[in-house]
N, C-alpha and C positions, 0 to 999 in steps of 0.2 A: 573551352570549344566557345566562340562567339555566337550569337543569338543568331546571325547573318550563314551562318554554314550548317548551323541546326537547320535552318527551314531550306538552305539547298538542299541536305540532305532526306528531308519530309519530300517534297520535292523532288525528288530523283524514285523514290520509292511510289508517287504520285502517276510522274510522267514514266510510268515504265507500259512499253508497246503493248504489253501482254493484253492493255486494260480496257485497249481502244481495237474500233473493229474495223473501222476507214483506213484505206493504205493511206490518203492524205493526210488525215491524222496523224498514223504513227511516222511521215517520215518530218512532218513539224516536230512530234514529240521526241524523234532520236536527233534533231539537231539541239533543239535545248540543251537533252540530255548531252553534247557530245558538251556543248558548252558550258554545262555547271561542272562536270566533270575536271573541264581545263580549267577553271578556278579550283575547284576543290584539292584537286591535285599540286597546286601552289605554298607554298609554304605560309601558315595561317602569321599575318600582320599585326605584331608586338607592338605597340605605340611606344615612340619613346619617353624613359621616362620627366614629366614635366618638374621645372621648381617650383615654389610658391612662388606669388608675387609679395616682392618687396615692402617696407612701410612706405614707401614715398609712392609706391604704384598704387596701393590701396587707398592713399592719403587723395590724391590725385583724381580717382575714379568716385569716392567720395563730392570732392567739389565739382567736376563736372556734373554728378547724376542730376538729374533736376526733380527728385524722387524722394530723396533719400533725404534724411531729418533729422536723425538722431546716427551721430559717429562712431559711438561705441556700436548699436548694432548693425550699422553697414560693415563694419571689422569684424564681428561676429558672423556676419552672413559670408562673408566670402570666404573666410577660414572653415565654416561650416563645407563651403559648394567644394574648395579645392579636397577636404578630407572626403567626403562623399564618392569624389575624381579620383582620388588615391593618387594627389597630388600632394607630393611633401611631407608622405606618412612613410616613417621607419617600419 
């Protein structure tokens, strides 16, 4: 479960109308609760698997970068970031 869905579940617990005494507050809480429950009822979106950048794309990124100085470090940084985001990981 992603962090957003976990947060919505915590919010649902907090928004429980029995915690609030003012009827106007309860009405707003009921609306928020309904909207959150509708979102949680939808299947969780799993991002499509992305392909790693090819050598040409990384080289182009290095050339257009105004701050990159060392090609090898730039290259390793790209691969590190891809791996950290699950891109191209077997």
